[in-house]
mmCIF file as Biopython writes it, N, C-alpha, C and O atoms, coordinates in Angstrom:
data_model
#
loop_
_atom_site.group_PDB
_atom_site.id
_atom_site.type_symbol
_atom_site.label_atom_id
_atom_site.label_alt_id
_atom_site.label_comp_id
_atom_site.label_asym_id
_atom_site.label_entity_id
_atom_site.label_seq_id
_atom_site.pdbx_PDB_ins_code
_atom_site.Cartn_x
_atom_site.Cartn_y
_atom_site.Cartn_z
_atom_site.occupancy
_atom_site.B_iso_or_equiv
_atom_site.auth_seq_id
_atom_site.auth_asym_id
_atom_site.pdbx_PDB_model_num
ATOM 1   N N  . MET A ? 1  ? 235.190 79.782 130.702 1.0 0.0 1  A 1 
ATOM 2   C CA . MET A ? 1  ? 234.031 79.053 131.169 1.0 0.0 1  A 1 
ATOM 3   C C  . MET A ? 1  ? 233.894 77.806 130.308 1.0 0.0 1  A 1 
ATOM 4   O O  . MET A ? 1  ? 233.868 77.895 129.081 1.0 0.0 1  A 1 
ATOM 5   N N  . GLU A ? 2  ? 233.807 76.647 130.945 1.0 0.0 2  A 1 
ATOM 6   C CA . GLU A ? 2  ? 233.686 75.405 130.201 1.0 0.0 2  A 1 
ATOM 7   C C  . GLU A ? 2  ? 232.320 74.797 130.450 1.0 0.0 2  A 1 
ATOM 8   O O  . GLU A ? 2  ? 231.883 74.665 131.593 1.0 0.0 2  A 1 
ATOM 9   N N  . PHE A ? 3  ? 231.656 74.432 129.376 1.0 0.0 3  A 1 
ATOM 10  C CA . PHE A ? 3  ? 230.344 73.802 129.471 1.0 0.0 3  A 1 
ATOM 11  C C  . PHE A ? 3  ? 230.494 72.330 129.106 1.0 0.0 3  A 1 
ATOM 12  O O  . PHE A ? 3  ? 231.293 71.977 128.238 1.0 0.0 3  A 1 
ATOM 13  N N  . THR A ? 4  ? 229.727 71.476 129.771 1.0 0.0 4  A 1 
ATOM 14  C CA . THR A ? 4  ? 229.782 70.058 129.437 1.0 0.0 4  A 1 
ATOM 15  C C  . THR A ? 4  ? 228.950 69.738 128.201 1.0 0.0 4  A 1 
ATOM 16  O O  . THR A ? 4  ? 229.233 68.769 127.498 1.0 0.0 4  A 1 
ATOM 17  N N  . ASP A ? 5  ? 227.936 70.536 127.933 1.0 0.0 5  A 1 
ATOM 18  C CA . ASP A ? 5  ? 227.059 70.306 126.788 1.0 0.0 5  A 1 
ATOM 19  C C  . ASP A ? 5  ? 226.720 71.647 126.127 1.0 0.0 5  A 1 
ATOM 20  O O  . ASP A ? 5  ? 225.583 72.109 126.223 1.0 0.0 5  A 1 
ATOM 21  N N  . PRO A ? 6  ? 227.702 72.280 125.454 1.0 0.0 6  A 1 
ATOM 22  C CA . PRO A ? 6  ? 227.466 73.605 124.868 1.0 0.0 6  A 1 
ATOM 23  C C  . PRO A ? 6  ? 226.475 73.543 123.705 1.0 0.0 6  A 1 
ATOM 24  O O  . PRO A ? 6  ? 226.428 72.572 122.949 1.0 0.0 6  A 1 
ATOM 25  N N  . TYR A ? 7  ? 225.692 74.602 123.591 1.0 0.0 7  A 1 
ATOM 26  C CA . TYR A ? 7  ? 224.682 74.702 122.541 1.0 0.0 7  A 1 
ATOM 27  C C  . TYR A ? 7  ? 224.679 76.129 122.011 1.0 0.0 7  A 1 
ATOM 28  O O  . TYR A ? 7  ? 224.538 77.079 122.781 1.0 0.0 7  A 1 
ATOM 29  N N  . VAL A ? 8  ? 224.833 76.283 120.704 1.0 0.0 8  A 1 
ATOM 30  C CA . VAL A ? 8  ? 224.785 77.610 120.086 1.0 0.0 8  A 1 
ATOM 31  C C  . VAL A ? 8  ? 223.319 78.015 119.973 1.0 0.0 8  A 1 
ATOM 32  O O  . VAL A ? 8  ? 222.554 77.415 119.218 1.0 0.0 8  A 1 
ATOM 33  N N  . ILE A ? 9  ? 222.941 79.034 120.728 1.0 0.0 9  A 1 
ATOM 34  C CA . ILE A ? 9  ? 221.551 79.468 120.782 1.0 0.0 9  A 1 
ATOM 35  C C  . ILE A ? 9  ? 221.274 80.640 119.851 1.0 0.0 9  A 1 
ATOM 36  O O  . ILE A ? 9  ? 220.126 80.889 119.483 1.0 0.0 9  A 1 
ATOM 37  N N  . TYR A ? 10 ? 222.327 81.357 119.469 1.0 0.0 10 A 1 
ATOM 38  C CA . TYR A ? 10 ? 222.118 82.559 118.655 1.0 0.0 10 A 1 
ATOM 39  C C  . TYR A ? 10 ? 223.411 82.876 117.909 1.0 0.0 10 A 1 
ATOM 40  O O  . TYR A ? 10 ? 224.506 82.734 118.452 1.0 0.0 10 A 1 
ATOM 41  N N  . THR A ? 11 ? 223.268 83.300 116.678 1.0 0.0 11 A 1 
ATOM 42  C CA . THR A ? 11 ? 224.425 83.693 115.866 1.0 0.0 11 A 1 
ATOM 43  C C  . THR A ? 11 ? 224.136 85.046 115.236 1.0 0.0 11 A 1 
ATOM 44  O O  . THR A ? 11 ? 223.038 85.293 114.737 1.0 0.0 11 A 1 
ATOM 45  N N  . THR A ? 12 ? 225.136 85.916 115.264 1.0 0.0 12 A 1 
ATOM 46  C CA . THR A ? 12 ? 224.999 87.253 114.693 1.0 0.0 12 A 1 
ATOM 47  C C  . THR A ? 12 ? 226.353 87.721 114.170 1.0 0.0 12 A 1 
ATOM 48  O O  . THR A ? 12 ? 227.391 87.169 114.535 1.0 0.0 12 A 1 
ATOM 49  N N  . ASN A ? 13 ? 226.336 88.716 113.332 1.0 0.0 13 A 1 
ATOM 50  C CA . ASN A ? 13 ? 227.569 89.356 112.867 1.0 0.0 13 A 1 
ATOM 51  C C  . ASN A ? 13 ? 227.835 90.656 113.615 1.0 0.0 13 A 1 
ATOM 52  O O  . ASN A ? 13 ? 228.840 91.324 113.369 1.0 0.0 13 A 1 
ATOM 53  N N  . ASP A ? 14 ? 226.938 91.015 114.526 1.0 0.0 14 A 1 
ATOM 54  C CA . ASP A ? 14 ? 226.996 92.293 115.230 1.0 0.0 14 A 1 
ATOM 55  C C  . ASP A ? 14 ? 227.480 92.083 116.674 1.0 0.0 14 A 1 
ATOM 56  O O  . ASP A ? 14 ? 226.755 91.507 117.486 1.0 0.0 14 A 1 
ATOM 57  N N  . PRO A ? 15 ? 228.698 92.544 117.002 1.0 0.0 15 A 1 
ATOM 58  C CA . PRO A ? 15 ? 229.213 92.353 118.355 1.0 0.0 15 A 1 
ATOM 59  C C  . PRO A ? 15 ? 228.346 93.006 119.435 1.0 0.0 15 A 1 
ATOM 60  O O  . PRO A ? 15 ? 228.234 92.476 120.541 1.0 0.0 15 A 1 
ATOM 61  N N  . THR A ? 16 ? 227.740 94.139 119.127 1.0 0.0 16 A 1 
ATOM 62  C CA . THR A ? 16 ? 226.876 94.810 120.105 1.0 0.0 16 A 1 
ATOM 63  C C  . THR A ? 16 ? 225.650 93.955 120.402 1.0 0.0 16 A 1 
ATOM 64  O O  . THR A ? 16 ? 225.275 93.784 121.562 1.0 0.0 16 A 1 
ATOM 65  N N  . GLU A ? 17 ? 225.031 93.422 119.365 1.0 0.0 17 A 1 
ATOM 66  C CA . GLU A ? 17 ? 223.866 92.555 119.545 1.0 0.0 17 A 1 
ATOM 67  C C  . GLU A ? 17 ? 224.245 91.303 120.342 1.0 0.0 17 A 1 
ATOM 68  O O  . GLU A ? 17 ? 223.502 90.882 121.228 1.0 0.0 17 A 1 
ATOM 69  N N  . ALA A ? 18 ? 225.384 90.717 120.030 1.0 0.0 18 A 1 
ATOM 70  C CA . ALA A ? 18 ? 225.837 89.525 120.754 1.0 0.0 18 A 1 
ATOM 71  C C  . ALA A ? 18 ? 226.008 89.818 122.232 1.0 0.0 18 A 1 
ATOM 72  O O  . ALA A ? 18 ? 225.605 89.014 123.073 1.0 0.0 18 A 1 
ATOM 73  N N  . ASN A ? 19 ? 226.592 90.944 122.558 1.0 0.0 19 A 1 
ATOM 74  C CA . ASN A ? 19 ? 226.782 91.313 123.964 1.0 0.0 19 A 1 
ATOM 75  C C  . ASN A ? 19 ? 225.463 91.621 124.649 1.0 0.0 19 A 1 
ATOM 76  O O  . ASN A ? 19 ? 225.300 91.309 125.829 1.0 0.0 19 A 1 
ATOM 77  N N  . LEU A ? 20 ? 224.517 92.225 123.939 1.0 0.0 20 A 1 
ATOM 78  C CA . LEU A ? 20 ? 223.189 92.475 124.514 1.0 0.0 20 A 1 
ATOM 79  C C  . LEU A ? 20 ? 222.500 91.157 124.861 1.0 0.0 20 A 1 
ATOM 80  O O  . LEU A ? 20 ? 221.919 91.021 125.938 1.0 0.0 20 A 1 
ATOM 81  N N  . ILE A ? 21 ? 222.566 90.194 123.954 1.0 0.0 21 A 1 
ATOM 82  C CA . ILE A ? 21 ? 221.961 88.881 124.196 1.0 0.0 21 A 1 
ATOM 83  C C  . ILE A ? 21 ? 222.661 88.198 125.371 1.0 0.0 21 A 1 
ATOM 84  O O  . ILE A ? 21 ? 222.006 87.628 126.244 1.0 0.0 21 A 1 
ATOM 85  N N  . LYS A ? 22 ? 223.986 88.257 125.387 1.0 0.0 22 A 1 
ATOM 86  C CA . LYS A ? 22 ? 224.752 87.652 126.480 1.0 0.0 22 A 1 
ATOM 87  C C  . LYS A ? 22 ? 224.328 88.256 127.821 1.0 0.0 22 A 1 
ATOM 88  O O  . LYS A ? 22 ? 224.099 87.526 128.786 1.0 0.0 22 A 1 
ATOM 89  N N  . ASN A ? 23 ? 224.224 89.576 127.884 1.0 0.0 23 A 1 
ATOM 90  C CA . ASN A ? 23 ? 223.821 90.255 129.121 1.0 0.0 23 A 1 
ATOM 91  C C  . ASN A ? 23 ? 222.384 89.917 129.508 1.0 0.0 23 A 1 
ATOM 92  O O  . ASN A ? 23 ? 222.089 89.727 130.688 1.0 0.0 23 A 1 
ATOM 93  N N  . LEU A ? 24 ? 221.489 89.840 128.524 1.0 0.0 24 A 1 
ATOM 94  C CA . LEU A ? 24 ? 220.100 89.465 128.777 1.0 0.0 24 A 1 
ATOM 95  C C  . LEU A ? 24 ? 220.041 88.092 129.437 1.0 0.0 24 A 1 
ATOM 96  O O  . LEU A ? 24 ? 219.347 87.903 130.436 1.0 0.0 24 A 1 
ATOM 97  N N  . LEU A ? 25 ? 220.769 87.144 128.877 1.0 0.0 25 A 1 
ATOM 98  C CA . LEU A ? 25 ? 220.761 85.792 129.427 1.0 0.0 25 A 1 
ATOM 99  C C  . LEU A ? 25 ? 221.379 85.764 130.816 1.0 0.0 25 A 1 
ATOM 100 O O  . LEU A ? 25 ? 220.831 85.148 131.730 1.0 0.0 25 A 1 
ATOM 101 N N  . ALA A ? 26 ? 222.517 86.427 130.977 1.0 0.0 26 A 1 
ATOM 102 C CA . ALA A ? 26 ? 223.192 86.457 132.281 1.0 0.0 26 A 1 
ATOM 103 C C  . ALA A ? 26 ? 222.307 87.105 133.339 1.0 0.0 26 A 1 
ATOM 104 O O  . ALA A ? 26 ? 222.261 86.637 134.477 1.0 0.0 26 A 1 
ATOM 105 N N  . ASP A ? 27 ? 221.606 88.172 132.977 1.0 0.0 27 A 1 
ATOM 106 C CA . ASP A ? 27 ? 220.718 88.854 133.919 1.0 0.0 27 A 1 
ATOM 107 C C  . ASP A ? 27 ? 219.562 87.959 134.362 1.0 0.0 27 A 1 
ATOM 108 O O  . ASP A ? 27 ? 218.941 88.189 135.400 1.0 0.0 27 A 1 
ATOM 109 N N  . ASN A ? 28 ? 219.287 86.937 133.554 1.0 0.0 28 A 1 
ATOM 110 C CA . ASN A ? 28 ? 218.213 85.998 133.879 1.0 0.0 28 A 1 
ATOM 111 C C  . ASN A ? 28 ? 218.753 84.665 134.392 1.0 0.0 28 A 1 
ATOM 112 O O  . ASN A ? 28 ? 218.045 83.659 134.400 1.0 0.0 28 A 1 
ATOM 113 N N  . GLY A ? 29 ? 220.008 84.671 134.818 1.0 0.0 29 A 1 
ATOM 114 C CA . GLY A ? 29 ? 220.595 83.503 135.464 1.0 0.0 29 A 1 
ATOM 115 C C  . GLY A ? 29 ? 221.068 82.403 134.540 1.0 0.0 29 A 1 
ATOM 116 O O  . GLY A ? 29 ? 221.310 81.283 134.991 1.0 0.0 29 A 1 
ATOM 117 N N  . ILE A ? 30 ? 221.206 82.697 133.251 1.0 0.0 30 A 1 
ATOM 118 C CA . ILE A ? 30 ? 221.668 81.688 132.301 1.0 0.0 30 A 1 
ATOM 119 C C  . ILE A ? 30 ? 223.122 81.971 131.956 1.0 0.0 30 A 1 
ATOM 120 O O  . ILE A ? 30 ? 223.445 83.012 131.384 1.0 0.0 30 A 1 
ATOM 121 N N  . LYS A ? 31 ? 223.996 81.035 132.309 1.0 0.0 31 A 1 
ATOM 122 C CA . LYS A ? 31 ? 225.411 81.185 131.990 1.0 0.0 31 A 1 
ATOM 123 C C  . LYS A ? 31 ? 225.601 81.018 130.489 1.0 0.0 31 A 1 
ATOM 124 O O  . LYS A ? 31 ? 225.029 80.121 129.870 1.0 0.0 31 A 1 
ATOM 125 N N  . CYS A ? 32 ? 226.408 81.891 129.922 1.0 0.0 32 A 1 
ATOM 126 C CA . CYS A ? 32 ? 226.657 81.833 128.491 1.0 0.0 32 A 1 
ATOM 127 C C  . CYS A ? 32 ? 228.009 82.462 128.197 1.0 0.0 32 A 1 
ATOM 128 O O  . CYS A ? 32 ? 228.602 83.129 129.043 1.0 0.0 32 A 1 
ATOM 129 N N  . PHE A ? 33 ? 228.480 82.234 126.978 1.0 0.0 33 A 1 
ATOM 130 C CA . PHE A ? 33 ? 229.693 82.898 126.526 1.0 0.0 33 A 1 
ATOM 131 C C  . PHE A ? 33 ? 229.577 83.154 125.036 1.0 0.0 33 A 1 
ATOM 132 O O  . PHE A ? 33 ? 228.740 82.567 124.350 1.0 0.0 33 A 1 
ATOM 133 N N  . LEU A ? 34 ? 230.433 84.040 124.547 1.0 0.0 34 A 1 
ATOM 134 C CA . LEU A ? 34 ? 230.473 84.375 123.126 1.0 0.0 34 A 1 
ATOM 135 C C  . LEU A ? 34 ? 231.648 83.670 122.487 1.0 0.0 34 A 1 
ATOM 136 O O  . LEU A ? 34 ? 232.759 83.680 123.016 1.0 0.0 34 A 1 
ATOM 137 N N  . SER A ? 35 ? 231.396 83.064 121.356 1.0 0.0 35 A 1 
ATOM 138 C CA . SER A ? 35 ? 232.439 82.387 120.599 1.0 0.0 35 A 1 
ATOM 139 C C  . SER A ? 35 ? 232.603 83.102 119.264 1.0 0.0 35 A 1 
ATOM 140 O O  . SER A ? 35 ? 231.620 83.390 118.582 1.0 0.0 35 A 1 
ATOM 141 N N  . GLY A ? 36 ? 233.840 83.385 118.899 1.0 0.0 36 A 1 
ATOM 142 C CA . GLY A ? 36 ? 234.110 83.995 117.605 1.0 0.0 36 A 1 
ATOM 143 C C  . GLY A ? 36 ? 234.233 85.494 117.632 1.0 0.0 36 A 1 
ATOM 144 O O  . GLY A ? 36 ? 234.435 86.108 116.585 1.0 0.0 36 A 1 
ATOM 145 N N  . ILE A ? 37 ? 234.117 86.105 118.790 1.0 0.0 37 A 1 
ATOM 146 C CA . ILE A ? 37 ? 234.219 87.562 118.849 1.0 0.0 37 A 1 
ATOM 147 C C  . ILE A ? 37 ? 235.692 87.966 118.873 1.0 0.0 37 A 1 
ATOM 148 O O  . ILE A ? 37 ? 236.484 87.419 119.640 1.0 0.0 37 A 1 
ATOM 149 N N  . ASP A ? 38 ? 236.043 88.925 118.029 1.0 0.0 38 A 1 
ATOM 150 C CA . ASP A ? 38 ? 237.400 89.462 117.943 1.0 0.0 38 A 1 
ATOM 151 C C  . ASP A ? 38 ? 238.458 88.380 117.733 1.0 0.0 38 A 1 
ATOM 152 O O  . ASP A ? 38 ? 239.494 88.366 118.398 1.0 0.0 38 A 1 
ATOM 153 N N  . GLN A ? 39 ? 238.180 87.490 116.811 1.0 0.0 39 A 1 
ATOM 154 C CA . GLN A ? 39 ? 239.153 86.456 116.487 1.0 0.0 39 A 1 
ATOM 155 C C  . GLN A ? 39 ? 240.184 87.021 115.522 1.0 0.0 39 A 1 
ATOM 156 O O  . GLN A ? 39 ? 239.820 87.664 114.537 1.0 0.0 39 A 1 
ATOM 157 N N  . PRO A ? 40 ? 241.466 86.790 115.791 1.0 0.0 40 A 1 
ATOM 158 C CA . PRO A ? 40 ? 242.490 87.306 114.881 1.0 0.0 40 A 1 
ATOM 159 C C  . PRO A ? 40 ? 242.441 86.596 113.532 1.0 0.0 40 A 1 
ATOM 160 O O  . PRO A ? 40 ? 242.206 85.390 113.454 1.0 0.0 40 A 1 
ATOM 161 N N  . LEU A ? 41 ? 242.666 87.361 112.486 1.0 0.0 41 A 1 
ATOM 162 C CA . LEU A ? 41 ? 242.730 86.799 111.139 1.0 0.0 41 A 1 
ATOM 163 C C  . LEU A ? 41 ? 243.789 87.578 110.381 1.0 0.0 41 A 1 
ATOM 164 O O  . LEU A ? 41 ? 243.573 88.735 110.019 1.0 0.0 41 A 1 
ATOM 165 N N  . GLY A ? 42 ? 244.912 86.961 110.143 1.0 0.0 42 A 1 
ATOM 166 C CA . GLY A ? 42 ? 245.985 87.650 109.444 1.0 0.0 42 A 1 
ATOM 167 C C  . GLY A ? 42 ? 246.451 88.850 110.243 1.0 0.0 42 A 1 
ATOM 168 O O  . GLY A ? 42 ? 246.811 88.719 111.413 1.0 0.0 42 A 1 
ATOM 169 N N  . GLY A ? 43 ? 246.447 90.024 109.618 1.0 0.0 43 A 1 
ATOM 170 C CA . GLY A ? 43 ? 246.942 91.227 110.263 1.0 0.0 43 A 1 
ATOM 171 C C  . GLY A ? 43 ? 245.906 91.996 111.045 1.0 0.0 43 A 1 
ATOM 172 O O  . GLY A ? 43 ? 246.232 92.994 111.688 1.0 0.0 43 A 1 
ATOM 173 N N  . GLY A ? 44 ? 244.634 91.543 111.002 1.0 0.0 44 A 1 
ATOM 174 C CA . GLY A ? 44 ? 243.587 92.306 111.684 1.0 0.0 44 A 1 
ATOM 175 C C  . GLY A ? 44 ? 242.694 91.421 112.509 1.0 0.0 44 A 1 
ATOM 176 O O  . GLY A ? 44 ? 243.037 90.283 112.831 1.0 0.0 44 A 1 
ATOM 177 N N  . PHE A ? 45 ? 241.537 91.963 112.848 1.0 0.0 45 A 1 
ATOM 178 C CA . PHE A ? 45 ? 240.578 91.221 113.650 1.0 0.0 45 A 1 
ATOM 179 C C  . PHE A ? 45 ? 239.249 91.184 112.925 1.0 0.0 45 A 1 
ATOM 180 O O  . PHE A ? 45 ? 238.903 92.103 112.183 1.0 0.0 45 A 1 
ATOM 181 N N  . ILE A ? 46 ? 238.511 90.111 113.147 1.0 0.0 46 A 1 
ATOM 182 C CA . ILE A ? 46 ? 237.156 90.006 112.625 1.0 0.0 46 A 1 
ATOM 183 C C  . ILE A ? 46 ? 236.220 89.694 113.780 1.0 0.0 46 A 1 
ATOM 184 O O  . ILE A ? 46 ? 236.659 89.224 114.830 1.0 0.0 46 A 1 
ATOM 185 N N  . ALA A ? 47 ? 234.949 89.951 113.596 1.0 0.0 47 A 1 
ATOM 186 C CA . ALA A ? 47 ? 233.975 89.647 114.640 1.0 0.0 47 A 1 
ATOM 187 C C  . ALA A ? 47 ? 232.796 88.879 114.058 1.0 0.0 47 A 1 
ATOM 188 O O  . ALA A ? 47 ? 231.697 88.931 114.609 1.0 0.0 47 A 1 
ATOM 189 N N  . ASN A ? 48 ? 233.009 88.163 112.947 1.0 0.0 48 A 1 
ATOM 190 C CA . ASN A ? 48 ? 231.902 87.477 112.281 1.0 0.0 48 A 1 
ATOM 191 C C  . ASN A ? 48 ? 232.238 86.020 112.059 1.0 0.0 48 A 1 
ATOM 192 O O  . ASN A ? 48 ? 233.389 85.728 111.733 1.0 0.0 48 A 1 
ATOM 193 N N  . PRO A ? 49 ? 231.338 85.108 112.209 1.0 0.0 49 A 1 
ATOM 194 C CA . PRO A ? 49 ? 230.108 85.240 112.982 1.0 0.0 49 A 1 
ATOM 195 C C  . PRO A ? 49 ? 230.389 85.088 114.467 1.0 0.0 49 A 1 
ATOM 196 O O  . PRO A ? 49 ? 231.396 84.500 114.861 1.0 0.0 49 A 1 
ATOM 197 N N  . ILE A ? 50 ? 229.518 85.607 115.266 1.0 0.0 50 A 1 
ATOM 198 C CA . ILE A ? 50 ? 229.629 85.503 116.719 1.0 0.0 50 A 1 
ATOM 199 C C  . ILE A ? 50 ? 228.502 84.584 117.195 1.0 0.0 50 A 1 
ATOM 200 O O  . ILE A ? 50 ? 227.336 84.778 116.849 1.0 0.0 50 A 1 
ATOM 201 N N  . GLU A ? 51 ? 228.866 83.597 117.982 1.0 0.0 51 A 1 
ATOM 202 C CA . GLU A ? 51 ? 227.888 82.655 118.502 1.0 0.0 51 A 1 
ATOM 203 C C  . GLU A ? 51 ? 227.685 82.880 119.991 1.0 0.0 51 A 1 
ATOM 204 O O  . GLU A ? 51 ? 228.647 83.038 120.743 1.0 0.0 51 A 1 
ATOM 205 N N  . VAL A ? 52 ? 226.427 82.893 120.409 1.0 0.0 52 A 1 
ATOM 206 C CA . VAL A ? 52 ? 226.083 82.934 121.824 1.0 0.0 52 A 1 
ATOM 207 C C  . VAL A ? 52 ? 225.845 81.482 122.236 1.0 0.0 52 A 1 
ATOM 208 O O  . VAL A ? 52 ? 224.968 80.807 121.697 1.0 0.0 52 A 1 
ATOM 209 N N  . VAL A ? 53 ? 226.637 81.014 123.199 1.0 0.0 53 A 1 
ATOM 210 C CA . VAL A ? 53 ? 226.623 79.609 123.592 1.0 0.0 53 A 1 
ATOM 211 C C  . VAL A ? 53 ? 226.109 79.466 125.023 1.0 0.0 53 A 1 
ATOM 212 O O  . VAL A ? 53 ? 226.544 80.178 125.928 1.0 0.0 53 A 1 
ATOM 213 N N  . VAL A ? 54 ? 225.169 78.525 125.210 1.0 0.0 54 A 1 
ATOM 214 C CA . VAL A ? 54 ? 224.620 78.211 126.529 1.0 0.0 54 A 1 
ATOM 215 C C  . VAL A ? 54 ? 224.748 76.712 126.750 1.0 0.0 54 A 1 
ATOM 216 O O  . VAL A ? 54 ? 225.065 75.965 125.824 1.0 0.0 54 A 1 
ATOM 217 N N  . GLU A ? 55 ? 224.500 76.270 127.989 1.0 0.0 55 A 1 
ATOM 218 C CA . GLU A ? 55 ? 224.380 74.832 128.261 1.0 0.0 55 A 1 
ATOM 219 C C  . GLU A ? 55 ? 223.101 74.344 127.578 1.0 0.0 55 A 1 
ATOM 220 O O  . GLU A ? 55 ? 222.080 75.032 127.613 1.0 0.0 55 A 1 
ATOM 221 N N  . ALA A ? 56 ? 223.150 73.177 126.965 1.0 0.0 56 A 1 
ATOM 222 C CA . ALA A ? 56 ? 222.002 72.649 126.232 1.0 0.0 56 A 1 
ATOM 223 C C  . ALA A ? 56 ? 220.747 72.582 127.105 1.0 0.0 56 A 1 
ATOM 224 O O  . ALA A ? 56 ? 219.639 72.787 126.610 1.0 0.0 56 A 1 
ATOM 225 N N  . GLY A ? 57 ? 220.912 72.301 128.382 1.0 0.0 57 A 1 
ATOM 226 C CA . GLY A ? 57 ? 219.767 72.214 129.286 1.0 0.0 57 A 1 
ATOM 227 C C  . GLY A ? 57 ? 219.046 73.532 129.491 1.0 0.0 57 A 1 
ATOM 228 O O  . GLY A ? 57 ? 217.916 73.542 129.980 1.0 0.0 57 A 1 
ATOM 229 N N  . HIS A ? 58 ? 219.669 74.639 129.132 1.0 0.0 58 A 1 
ATOM 230 C CA . HIS A ? 58 ? 219.062 75.965 129.276 1.0 0.0 58 A 1 
ATOM 231 C C  . HIS A ? 58 ? 218.634 76.552 127.927 1.0 0.0 58 A 1 
ATOM 232 O O  . HIS A ? 58 ? 218.209 77.706 127.858 1.0 0.0 58 A 1 
ATOM 233 N N  . ALA A ? 59 ? 218.745 75.767 126.871 1.0 0.0 59 A 1 
ATOM 234 C CA . ALA A ? 59 ? 218.472 76.273 125.521 1.0 0.0 59 A 1 
ATOM 235 C C  . ALA A ? 59 ? 217.036 76.760 125.357 1.0 0.0 59 A 1 
ATOM 236 O O  . ALA A ? 59 ? 216.811 77.823 124.778 1.0 0.0 59 A 1 
ATOM 237 N N  . ASP A ? 60 ? 216.058 75.999 125.855 1.0 0.0 60 A 1 
ATOM 238 C CA . ASP A ? 60 ? 214.660 76.412 125.694 1.0 0.0 60 A 1 
ATOM 239 C C  . ASP A ? 60 ? 214.380 77.732 126.400 1.0 0.0 60 A 1 
ATOM 240 O O  . ASP A ? 60 ? 213.742 78.622 125.839 1.0 0.0 60 A 1 
ATOM 241 N N  . GLN A ? 61 ? 214.859 77.850 127.628 1.0 0.0 61 A 1 
ATOM 242 C CA . GLN A ? 61 ? 214.660 79.085 128.396 1.0 0.0 61 A 1 
ATOM 243 C C  . GLN A ? 61 ? 215.372 80.254 127.714 1.0 0.0 61 A 1 
ATOM 244 O O  . GLN A ? 61 ? 214.817 81.350 127.622 1.0 0.0 61 A 1 
ATOM 245 N N  . ALA A ? 62 ? 216.591 80.026 127.237 1.0 0.0 62 A 1 
ATOM 246 C CA . ALA A ? 62 ? 217.349 81.083 126.559 1.0 0.0 62 A 1 
ATOM 247 C C  . ALA A ? 62 ? 216.646 81.521 125.281 1.0 0.0 62 A 1 
ATOM 248 O O  . ALA A ? 62 ? 216.536 82.716 125.008 1.0 0.0 62 A 1 
ATOM 249 N N  . ALA A ? 63 ? 216.170 80.558 124.500 1.0 0.0 63 A 1 
ATOM 250 C CA . ALA A ? 63 ? 215.473 80.882 123.246 1.0 0.0 63 A 1 
ATOM 251 C C  . ALA A ? 63 ? 214.227 81.711 123.522 1.0 0.0 63 A 1 
ATOM 252 O O  . ALA A ? 63 ? 213.925 82.647 122.782 1.0 0.0 63 A 1 
ATOM 253 N N  . LYS A ? 64 ? 213.508 81.374 124.575 1.0 0.0 64 A 1 
ATOM 254 C CA . LYS A ? 64 ? 212.302 82.130 124.934 1.0 0.0 64 A 1 
ATOM 255 C C  . LYS A ? 64 ? 212.652 83.576 125.288 1.0 0.0 64 A 1 
ATOM 256 O O  . LYS A ? 64 ? 211.976 84.506 124.848 1.0 0.0 64 A 1 
ATOM 257 N N  . LEU A ? 65 ? 213.701 83.762 126.076 1.0 0.0 65 A 1 
ATOM 258 C CA . LEU A ? 65 ? 214.129 85.120 126.438 1.0 0.0 65 A 1 
ATOM 259 C C  . LEU A ? 65 ? 214.548 85.915 125.213 1.0 0.0 65 A 1 
ATOM 260 O O  . LEU A ? 65 ? 214.221 87.097 125.097 1.0 0.0 65 A 1 
ATOM 261 N N  . ILE A ? 66 ? 215.265 85.281 124.303 1.0 0.0 66 A 1 
ATOM 262 C CA . ILE A ? 66 ? 215.712 85.973 123.088 1.0 0.0 66 A 1 
ATOM 263 C C  . ILE A ? 66 ? 214.515 86.353 122.233 1.0 0.0 66 A 1 
ATOM 264 O O  . ILE A ? 66 ? 214.471 87.461 121.698 1.0 0.0 66 A 1 
ATOM 265 N N  . ARG A ? 67 ? 213.536 85.452 122.092 1.0 0.0 67 A 1 
ATOM 266 C CA . ARG A ? 67 ? 212.324 85.775 121.315 1.0 0.0 67 A 1 
ATOM 267 C C  . ARG A ? 67 ? 211.571 86.946 121.938 1.0 0.0 67 A 1 
ATOM 268 O O  . ARG A ? 67 ? 211.117 87.848 121.234 1.0 0.0 67 A 1 
ATOM 269 N N  . GLU A ? 68 ? 211.442 86.924 123.277 1.0 0.0 68 A 1 
ATOM 270 C CA . GLU A ? 68 ? 210.740 88.020 123.960 1.0 0.0 68 A 1 
ATOM 271 C C  . GLU A ? 68 ? 211.480 89.335 123.768 1.0 0.0 68 A 1 
ATOM 272 O O  . GLU A ? 68 ? 210.858 90.378 123.567 1.0 0.0 68 A 1 
ATOM 273 N N  . HIS A ? 69 ? 212.787 89.288 123.828 1.0 0.0 69 A 1 
ATOM 274 C CA . HIS A ? 69 ? 213.598 90.487 123.628 1.0 0.0 69 A 1 
ATOM 275 C C  . HIS A ? 69 ? 213.415 91.017 122.205 1.0 0.0 69 A 1 
ATOM 276 O O  . HIS A ? 69 ? 213.288 92.225 122.004 1.0 0.0 69 A 1 
ATOM 277 N N  . ALA A ? 70 ? 213.400 90.128 121.230 1.0 0.0 70 A 1 
ATOM 278 C CA . ALA A ? 70 ? 213.243 90.535 119.828 1.0 0.0 70 A 1 
ATOM 279 C C  . ALA A ? 70 ? 211.858 91.142 119.587 1.0 0.0 70 A 1 
ATOM 280 O O  . ALA A ? 70 ? 211.718 92.078 118.800 1.0 0.0 70 A 1 
ATOM 281 N N  . SER A ? 71 ? 210.846 90.616 120.257 1.0 0.0 71 A 1 
ATOM 282 C CA . SER A ? 71 ? 209.492 91.156 120.056 1.0 0.0 71 A 1 
ATOM 283 C C  . SER A ? 71 ? 209.301 92.501 120.733 1.0 0.0 71 A 1 
ATOM 284 O O  . SER A ? 71 ? 208.369 93.232 120.400 1.0 0.0 71 A 1 
ATOM 285 N N  . ASP A ? 72 ? 210.176 92.842 121.687 1.0 0.0 72 A 1 
ATOM 286 C CA . ASP A ? 72 ? 210.096 94.133 122.362 1.0 0.0 72 A 1 
ATOM 287 C C  . ASP A ? 72 ? 210.688 95.264 121.536 1.0 0.0 72 A 1 
ATOM 288 O O  . ASP A ? 72 ? 210.495 96.433 121.867 1.0 0.0 72 A 1 
ATOM 289 N N  . LYS A ? 73 ? 211.393 94.941 120.486 1.0 0.0 73 A 1 
ATOM 290 C CA . LYS A ? 73 ? 212.058 95.981 119.668 1.0 0.0 73 A 1 
ATOM 291 C C  . LYS A ? 73 ? 211.072 96.705 118.797 1.0 0.0 73 A 1 
ATOM 292 O O  . LYS A ? 73 ? 211.453 97.605 118.049 1.0 0.0 73 A 1 
#
């Protein structure tokens, strides 16, 4: 997926949390992707840090959804 104006809306070291945020945004019609997940490093893999990336034009809406999700915990 290629974005013309990518914006990192969220960063985490937890792959499960990153996928939850990605699914939350996708379920609300916001296209996003994860950057940095399972990147090879030497002989193994790392998953830190993981960035959730959206189009800059959707950043405010995405941030609001993430805040609401965090307050529900």
